[in-house]
N, C-alpha and C positions, 0 to 999 in steps of 0.2 A: 503493499500499498503505500501512495506517496503521502506527504505532509501535507503537501499543499494543493487542492482539490481542481479540476478542471469544471469552467462553467460551461454548461449549454445552457443556454436563452431560448426558451420557447414560446412564440409569440401565435397570435392567429394571422392567419394569410389574408389579413383586411389592410386597406388604406390605413385607419386609425393607428393600427397596430403599430406603422410605420415610425409613428411618433413617438410612441415609445422604446423603440429601435434606435432611435438616434438619441436619445435622450441617455440610454445605456450606454451607447458607443463616446459619448460627447461624457461623461461621468469616468467612463474607464480611461481616457486620455489624463483628462485631468488626474485623476487617482494616481497614474504610474506608477501600480503596483506588479505590474509582471503579470497580471495572471494569465493562463491558457482560456481563452474562451471561442464559443461557438454559435450558431444561432438556426433555428430552427422553425421555419413558419407551416404551424399545425392548421390542417384545412378544418380540422374537426376534436370535440375532448375525445373521440375514439381516436385520431387519428395519433393524438400527442399520446396515448395512452400506449398505443402500437408501439409508437416510435421508444419510448422511456424504457417501456418492457424488452424489445428486443435489444435499444444501445446496452442496456444492465447484461443481459445475457452474451453478449460477443464481447465486454470489458469487465468481465467479474472484478478485477483486481486492482480496478484502478478506481480512485475517490473522486465521484463526482457530483456537486450539487446541480439539481437541476430548477432553475428562475423563472416561474411560469411571469409573465409580461402581463400586466392588465387583470383579466379581467377571472368571472369563475370561471367561464367553462373551461379552457386550459388548463387552470389549476386543477381544477377534480378530476381532469382525464391523465396528467402525470401524479398525481397523488399515487390512481387508482393504479400504474404504469409501475410504480415503486411498490406495490406489495409483494413480501417476498426477495424482493434486489439484496438483502445484507448490509452490512455495515459499508459504510465509505460509501453509500448512496442516501442523498440527501435532498427533500423539497425546501425551495424559497418563494420568495415573492417579492415581485418591483411591482409597489403599486402607488405610484404619486400623486394618484386623482383620488387616492383614500376611498375606492369603492368595491374594493376585494372584500367578499365576505369573510374570508377566512383572516386578511390581515387586519380586518372590523374586533377582530375577537380580542387584539392587543392593544389596549389603548393607552396611546404616549410610545409607538416605538415608531420609528418614521422609515416606512416599508418604501419610500421613494431614495433614500441614498444607498446607494452601491457602496462605499467606504462603511459605513454601518452595517452593513447587511453582510462583507466578507470579514469583518470584525467580530461577528456577533454568537452568539451561543447556542448549542446542541440543544433542542429539544424532544420527548417521544410524545408521538400524540397519535391519538385513535382513530378507527376506520371504523364505518358500519357497512355490514354486508348486508346485501338484500336479493335474496334467492344466488344470482350468478356475479350481481352488480357489485359494485361499489361507491359510497357517497361520502365525500369529505365533510360534507358542510349539514345535508339532511336532504329526506326524501316527504316530496309532500301529494295530498288530495286536494284537489280545491283552489291551494292555494294561484294557481297561476291563474284563476280568473281577476285576481284583485289588482288595484290600477293603480291605488295611493287616493291618500283623504282628498287631493282635489276632484276625482272622478268616484267619490263615496255611492252614489246613486246608479251609478255606471258598472261598480263593483258587485252590491248588493246584486241587482239583480244581476249580472251575470252568475255568480253563486247559487241564486234563487231558479236559475232555470234549467240547470245543473241538479235532475231530480237526486233528492235526499240518497243514501248508500245503508242498508242495514247492512255493518258487516260486525263481525266479530273480533275480538282481540283480547287474545293471550299475552300476558305481560310476564316474564318469570313463572311463569307456568299459575298463572291467576287467571282470571275471567274477569272482564273489567264488563261492567254493566252501560255500553254506552247507551245502546239506545241508535234509533235513527240518527246516523253523518253526515254533517254537511262539509266540514276538512277535515284535515288532521295535516298537523308534521311530527314527521320524525327527527331530530335535529343532533347533530353532534355537536354542532357552535351555535353560537347566540344567530344566526342571519340564516335566513334562506329563499329562494325564489326568488333574486332580484334584489337582494337585500332586504327581505321582510323581517322586523324584529319579534320573531316568533316565538324564541327560547329565550327570554333576558335571564335565565338559572342556568342555562346550560355551561358548561364547560368542556373544553377540546380533551383535556386528559386527564377527565376523571371515571373512565370505563365503564362510561352511563351515559346512553340518549335518554332525550328531551322531549316527550309526548304531551304532545297539547294537541286535543281532540274537540272541536265545537259540533254540540250538539244542535239537531233541527231546532228552528226557532222561528216566531213572527218577525218576517222584514222590520219592523220597526226595530227591537231588539239586537238583531242582526246590521239594522244603521249605528245602533251606539259603538255593535263591538269591533266592527271593522278599524274605525282610528284607531284604538286600543291593543288591539291586533299587529297592526302594523308597526307601531312603535312601543311593542315589547311592554305595554301596560296593563297587559290582559284583567291582571287580580287589583287593577285602581278602584273600579265598579262593584262595589260586593253586590250588588244588584243581580249580577250575571253568573253570579259564580258558578249556579247552579246548571249554568248551560256550557262549562269549557271542565273538562278534566287534565290538570296537569300531573304529572309521574312522572320519574324517573323509571329504566330498564335495564337490564343487561341483553334480555334476550325479548323478543316479540312475534307473534305470529296473527297474520291479520287474515282472515276467511272472508270470502265475498259468493254470494248464490250467484252473481253476475261478475262479467268481465269488469273490472273497473282500470284506470291507467295509471300509474304515481308518476310524479316528476321527480327523478334519480338525480340530485345535483344537475335537473334541469336534461334529464335524458328520459324520453316516456318507455314504462317496464307495464306492460299489459299483463294482467292475470287475473285469477282468483285466489288465489293461495299468495303469499309470500311467507317466508323464514329471514327474519332476523336478527340480527347478534353484531354483540359491539366487540371491535379487536383490537382490546386493548393497546398500548406502545407499539400501534400496528408501523409507523412510517416515521421518522424522525426529518424535523423542520429547524432551519435556521430562521433563529430571531434576531432582529438587529438590536446591535448594542446599545445599551444607554448612554441619553448624555446630557451635559449638564443641565438643560432644561428640562430633561424627562429622565430625571435617576432609576 
């Protein structure tokens, strides 16, 4: 194993991602740290997963830090590709815009600084396995219909148009009396579905997933709940406590008489039965070094 890792920057194959690539090149030049690096433009999360997995297979003894540029899609693909990669392979995030769901779990750390990333520390983080898929941030049902507080009425209408589902959930071997379900999230980190803050009590390294299940309810109550759900304040209104189930679990089984489609870090997964478990300390992540402003 080499003591200085090689950096492989992985970005989406889009024009906007070229801006991030230019920022990386500029910071590398300014830092003058003599690091070895390369870039890969991934066409999708699945492409990022395949590339990282193949790279790890071809270079098992080369310490490598895989740096996801920008958003959640590529980051989740890189993380899934690192499953089983072993020592010397780490995940990092370059996020100068502050929109990456994983980076947002670490308040006060500057994910837009490559020097801080290069001098950062390593920490083990969990992953969630859903059948044969892996989730870094979360998997959800119904949250893809939510468009934010400015379009509250549109969001509520979209959720209610999707007929509620009678699903059976068993968490850590215990049946959950959910009743009819409008939407739910099962989270590893605090954010899901494009930045929805649906799991404010989650920790990405606690060996547990956070369940947030919203029961079927009248439109007026849903209108009150949606802003709280998007901002992480679902416990702020005690009158809604009977409409929401919040709990932590290590394993989960979801069964539905009819097919449902989950969004697994943005990727669709359709089925009637889903077996879910947390994989503790599944991969290693680089957390940017602290600064004097954020000790």
